[in-house]
C-alpha positions as CSV (number, residue, x, y, z in Angstrom):
1,M,0.1,-0.1,-0.1
2,T,1.3,3.2,-1.2
3,L,0.7,5.8,2.0
4,P,0.4,9.6,1.9
5,A,3.9,11.9,1.7
6,L,4.2,14.1,4.7
7,H,4.3,17.7,4.2
8,F,4.6,20.8,6.4
9,Q,3.8,24.1,6.8
10,P,5.9,25.6,9.7
11,W,4.9,27.9,11.7
12,G,6.8,30.3,14.6
13,E,6.5,33.2,16.5
14,T,9.6,34.7,14.3
15,L,11.3,33.6,11.1
16,Q,14.0,31.8,12.6
17,E,11.4,30.1,14.4
18,Q,10.0,28.7,11.3
19,L,13.0,27.7,9.8
20,D,14.1,25.8,12.9
21,A,10.7,24.2,12.5
22,A,11.3,23.5,9.1
23,H,14.9,21.8,9.5
24,R,13.3,19.4,12.7
25,A,10.3,18.9,9.7
26,E,13.2,17.8,7.5
27,A,15.3,15.5,10.2
28,A,12.0,13.8,10.8
29,G,11.4,12.9,7.2
30,A,9.0,15.2,5.7
31,A,8.3,15.1,2.1
32,V,8.1,19.2,1.6
33,V,8.2,22.4,3.4
34,W,5.7,25.0,2.0
35,A,5.9,28.8,2.5
36,P,2.1,31.2,2.8
37,E,1.3,34.3,1.6
38,L,-0.2,36.3,4.1
39,H,1.8,37.9,6.9
40,R,5.0,36.6,4.7
41,S,6.1,36.8,1.3
42,A,5.8,33.7,0.0
43,P,8.8,33.2,-2.4
44,V,11.1,35.3,0.7
45,T,10.1,33.0,3.1
46,A,10.8,30.0,0.4
47,A,14.2,31.4,-0.1
48,A,15.0,31.0,3.4
49,L,13.2,27.9,4.0
50,A,15.5,26.6,0.7
51,A,19.0,27.9,2.2
52,R,18.1,26.3,5.7
53,T,17.4,22.8,4.7
54,G,18.9,20.3,2.1
55,T,17.1,17.5,0.9
56,I,13.5,18.3,1.6
57,G,10.7,19.9,-1.2
58,V,10.6,23.4,-1.0
59,G,7.2,25.5,-1.7
60,T,4.9,28.2,-1.9
61,G,1.9,27.2,-0.7
62,I,0.7,29.5,-1.8
63,A,1.7,32.5,-4.1
64,L,-1.1,35.0,-5.0
65,A,-0.7,34.5,-8.8
66,F,-2.1,38.1,-9.8
67,A,-0.4,40.1,-7.6
68,R,2.5,39.5,-9.3
69,S,2.9,39.6,-13.1
70,P,4.3,36.2,-14.9
71,F,7.8,37.2,-15.7
72,L,8.1,38.2,-12.0
73,T,6.7,35.2,-11.0
74,A,8.9,32.8,-13.3
75,L,11.9,34.7,-12.1
76,S,11.6,34.2,-8.7
77,A,10.7,30.7,-9.7
78,L,14.0,30.2,-11.1
79,D,16.0,32.0,-8.4
80,L,14.3,29.5,-5.9
81,D,14.9,26.4,-8.1
82,E,18.5,27.7,-8.3
83,L,18.6,28.1,-4.8
84,S,17.3,24.6,-3.9
85,G,19.1,23.1,-5.9
86,G,15.8,21.6,-7.7
87,R,13.7,21.1,-5.1
88,L,10.8,23.8,-5.6
89,R,7.3,23.3,-5.9
90,L,5.7,27.0,-7.5
91,G,2.3,26.8,-5.4
92,L,0.2,29.7,-7.0
93,G,-3.3,30.4,-6.0
94,T,-5.8,33.4,-7.0
95,G,-6.5,34.7,-3.8
96,V,-10.4,36.3,-3.7
97,Q,-12.1,39.6,-5.9
98,R,-11.7,41.6,-2.5
99,L,-7.7,41.0,-2.1
100,N,-7.1,41.3,-5.4
101,E,-8.7,44.8,-5.6
102,D,-8.8,46.5,-2.4
103,W,-5.5,45.0,-1.2
104,H,-3.4,44.9,-4.4
105,G,-4.8,46.6,-7.0
106,V,-5.4,43.9,-9.1
107,T,-8.0,44.1,-11.8
108,W,-9.7,41.0,-11.1
109,S,-11.7,39.3,-14.3
110,R,-12.5,35.7,-15.4
111,P,-9.8,34.1,-12.3
112,V,-10.5,30.6,-14.1
113,R,-9.2,31.7,-17.3
114,R,-6.5,34.3,-16.1
115,L,-4.9,32.0,-14.0
116,R,-4.7,28.9,-16.9
117,E,-3.2,31.9,-19.3
118,T,-0.5,33.2,-15.7
119,V,0.5,29.7,-15.6
120,L,1.3,28.5,-19.3
121,A,3.1,32.6,-19.5
122,I,4.8,31.2,-16.6
123,R,5.9,27.8,-18.0
124,L,7.1,29.9,-21.1
125,L,9.6,32.3,-19.7
126,I,10.9,29.2,-17.2
127,A,11.7,27.4,-20.3
128,G,13.0,30.2,-22.7
129,A,14.2,33.0,-20.4
130,H,18.2,31.9,-20.8
131,T,18.0,31.5,-24.9
132,G,17.7,35.0,-25.9
133,E,15.2,34.4,-28.0
134,P,11.9,36.4,-28.5
135,I,9.2,35.4,-26.3
136,D,5.2,36.1,-26.8
137,F,2.3,34.7,-25.6
138,Q,-0.7,36.6,-26.8
139,G,-4.1,35.4,-24.3
140,E,-7.3,36.7,-23.4
141,E,-5.9,38.0,-20.3
142,V,-2.4,37.5,-20.7
143,R,-0.4,39.3,-22.9
144,L,3.8,38.9,-23.6
145,R,6.3,40.2,-25.8
146,V,9.9,40.0,-24.5
147,R,12.8,41.3,-27.0
148,G,16.0,42.3,-26.1
149,Y,16.4,40.0,-23.1
150,R,18.2,37.1,-21.9
151,R,19.0,35.6,-18.4
152,P,21.7,34.9,-18.1
153,Y,22.1,31.8,-15.7
154,A,21.1,28.4,-17.3
155,P,18.0,26.8,-15.0
156,V,18.1,24.2,-12.8
157,R,15.7,22.3,-14.7
158,A,13.8,23.2,-17.6
159,A,10.3,22.8,-16.0
160,I,9.5,23.5,-12.6
161,P,6.0,21.9,-11.1
162,V,3.3,23.8,-10.9
163,Y,0.6,23.1,-7.9
164,L,-2.9,25.2,-7.8
165,A,-5.1,26.1,-5.5
166,G,-8.6,25.7,-6.3
167,V,-12.0,25.4,-4.0
168,G,-14.8,25.6,-6.7
169,P,-15.5,23.2,-9.6
170,A,-13.7,25.1,-12.7
171,M,-10.6,25.9,-10.7
172,T,-10.0,22.5,-9.5
173,A,-10.8,21.3,-13.1
174,L,-8.0,23.4,-14.3
175,A,-5.4,22.2,-11.7
176,G,-6.4,18.6,-12.5
177,E,-5.8,19.9,-16.6
178,I,-2.7,22.0,-16.3
179,G,-1.1,21.8,-13.3
180,D,1.2,19.5,-11.7
181,G,-0.6,19.2,-8.1
182,W,-3.8,20.3,-6.5
183,I,-3.5,22.4,-3.6
184,S,-6.7,22.2,-0.9
185,H,-8.3,24.7,1.5
186,E,-7.7,24.8,5.4
187,L,-10.5,22.4,5.4
188,C,-11.4,19.8,3.0
189,S,-12.9,16.8,4.7
190,P,-12.6,13.1,3.5
191,S,-15.7,12.4,2.1
192,Y,-15.6,16.1,0.1
193,L,-12.3,15.1,-1.3
194,A,-13.7,12.3,-2.3
195,S,-17.0,12.7,-4.1
196,H,-16.1,16.3,-4.9
197,V,-12.8,17.5,-5.7
198,L,-10.6,13.5,-6.7
199,P,-13.5,13.1,-9.8
200,R,-12.8,16.7,-10.8
201,L,-8.8,16.7,-10.7
202,G,-8.7,13.6,-12.8
203,A,-6.3,10.6,-13.8
204,K,-3.0,12.3,-14.8
205,A,-0.3,10.4,-13.7
206,G,2.3,11.4,-11.1
207,F,-0.8,14.6,-10.4
208,E,-0.1,15.1,-6.6
209,V,-3.0,16.1,-4.3
210,V,-2.1,17.9,-1.1
211,V,-4.8,17.9,1.4
212,S,-4.6,20.2,5.0
213,A,-5.0,19.0,8.3
214,C,-5.4,21.7,11.5
215,C,-4.4,19.8,14.5
216,A,-4.1,20.6,18.1
217,I,-0.9,19.1,19.7
218,D,0.3,18.8,23.3
219,D,1.8,16.6,25.8
220,D,-1.9,16.0,27.7
221,A,-4.6,14.5,25.2
222,D,-7.5,16.1,27.2
223,A,-5.7,19.6,26.5
224,A,-5.1,18.8,22.6
225,G,-9.1,17.8,22.3
226,P,-11.9,20.0,21.6
227,P,-13.3,21.6,24.7
228,P,-16.3,20.9,26.8
229,P,-19.8,22.0,24.5
230,G,-21.0,25.1,24.6
231,S,-18.0,26.9,25.7
232,S,-15.7,29.0,23.6
233,G,-14.4,27.5,20.5
234,S,-16.6,24.3,21.0
235,T,-15.4,23.7,17.2
236,P,-13.4,20.7,17.3
237,P,-10.1,21.4,15.4
238,C,-10.2,19.3,11.9
239,A,-7.9,16.4,12.3
240,P,-5.5,15.2,9.5
241,T,-7.6,15.2,6.2
242,P,-6.7,11.7,4.0
243,T,-5.4,11.9,0.6
244,C,-5.9,8.9,-1.8
245,S,-2.9,6.6,-3.4
246,P,-3.7,4.3,-6.2
247,S,-3.3,1.0,-4.4
248,T,-6.1,1.8,-1.8
249,T,-9.9,1.6,-2.1
250,S,-10.9,3.9,0.2
251,P,-9.0,7.7,1.9
252,T,-6.2,6.6,3.7
253,S,-5.2,8.8,6.8
254,S,-2.1,11.0,7.3
255,S,-2.1,9.8,11.2
256,G,-3.5,6.7,12.3
257,S,-4.7,7.5,15.5
258,S,-6.4,10.9,14.4
259,R,-9.8,11.6,14.5
260,R,-11.7,12.0,11.1
261,S,-12.7,15.3,10.2
262,G,-16.2,16.6,9.4
263,A,-15.5,20.2,8.3
264,A,-15.9,20.5,4.5
265,C,-14.2,22.8,1.8
266,P,-15.8,26.1,2.0
267,P,-17.9,27.5,-0.7
268,T,-16.2,29.4,-3.7
269,G,-15.6,33.2,-2.7
270,S,-15.4,32.3,0.7
271,P,-13.1,35.2,2.0
272,A,-9.7,34.8,2.9
273,R,-8.8,34.2,6.3
274,S,-5.8,35.1,8.6
275,P,-4.0,31.8,10.2
276,P,-4.6,30.2,13.4
277,R,-2.1,31.8,16.3
278,W,-0.9,28.8,16.5
279,S,-2.3,25.9,13.8
280,T,-1.7,22.2,12.8
281,G,2.1,20.2,13.4
282,S,3.4,17.0,14.5
283,P,5.1,16.6,17.8
284,S,8.6,15.6,16.7
285,P,9.6,17.8,14.1
286,G,7.4,21.3,15.5
287,R,8.9,23.6,17.6
288,R,7.3,24.1,20.6
289,T,6.2,28.1,20.9
290,R,4.3,30.4,23.3
291,S,0.3,30.1,22.6
292,P,-1.6,33.4,23.6
293,R,-4.2,32.9,26.2
294,G,-8.0,33.4,24.9
295,S,-9.2,31.6,21.8
296,A,-7.7,31.7,18.2
297,S,-9.3,30.8,15.2
298,T,-8.2,28.6,12.1
299,A,-9.9,29.1,9.1
300,G,-12.8,30.7,10.9
301,S,-13.4,27.8,13.1
302,P,-12.5,28.7,16.8
303,V,-10.3,26.2,19.0
304,R,-9.1,26.2,22.3
305,S,-5.9,27.9,22.9
306,S,-4.1,28.0,26.7
307,S,-1.3,29.4,28.2
308,A,-1.1,26.7,30.4
309,R,1.0,24.5,28.1
310,P,4.0,25.3,25.0
311,R,2.0,24.0,21.6
312,T,4.0,23.3,18.0
313,G,3.1,25.3,15.4
314,C,2.1,24.4,11.9
315,R,-0.1,23.4,9.3
316,L,0.0,19.1,8.5
317,R,-0.8,18.6,5.2
318,G,-0.8,15.4,3.6
319,S,-0.3,14.1,0.0
320,A,-0.3,11.3,-2.0
321,R,0.7,10.8,-6.2
322,S,-2.6,9.5,-7.5
323,S,-3.7,7.8,-10.8
324,S,-6.9,7.0,-9.7
325,R,-10.4,9.3,-10.6
326,S,-11.9,8.8,-7.3
327,C,-11.6,7.2,-3.6
328,D,-15.0,4.7,-2.9
């Protein structure tokens, strides 16, 4: 049986804590560390993660696809792939309309079409920027006309894998069509993954499904569990969400002892949410950090936070390369 690979999104009160957690994740055998983009720049964090690690994959999870030009995104990807020695996974997502227009001053139009063309343009630039040849791309939303440019550094790889984040059916299908992998929302239950996501992703060989799992880690099982019903933050955190592998007939959890999540992926267009002050993780690689008093929020679901005990900070992501269309 092929088991899911463990991915890790480290969190820390400082960038150094985040890097230390990534180093521990690598030592513990995690496959990939991901750099999100909200309170920090994904490419800058990914660069720091690449420099701090040696063998583990490094991904931007996710970088905003429309807030940068395809040209700048391609250059960042080439630099990160060189810095990491060919370990980069370029994770891209659209974000929501409000974030693009109000935060970044970016016009919002036909996001599925625009993301498709953005990815094609980025791949064209990655493959040809070092040749000095003209680069042309004329899409409906994205246009390139590059002349007189040659990047004087040969790429580490001719193609860098692109992972797309998606929630709605059209964006999910796009990830399966043109992406090398799909990245889930923070909340995505096993049943939703099997019934709604995997059938839309298709059966492309080598495609990787990356699913988040929100966890509370504590030496005390009661402290790590959900708070009593009716108390502040009574919604339990979601457990490690399973993924599917070709040799299995049912979703396989990234941790056999974990609770199954009942949360479903949010509807398309849900507003961007702030990450929790502490999030998911594994006791082996995770860096213990101080936890604030009161309550914190995990993707809109309140979870209990106590200053009595330190907790690990990270987001756990399970992934599997699958050629099956769905999990029965």
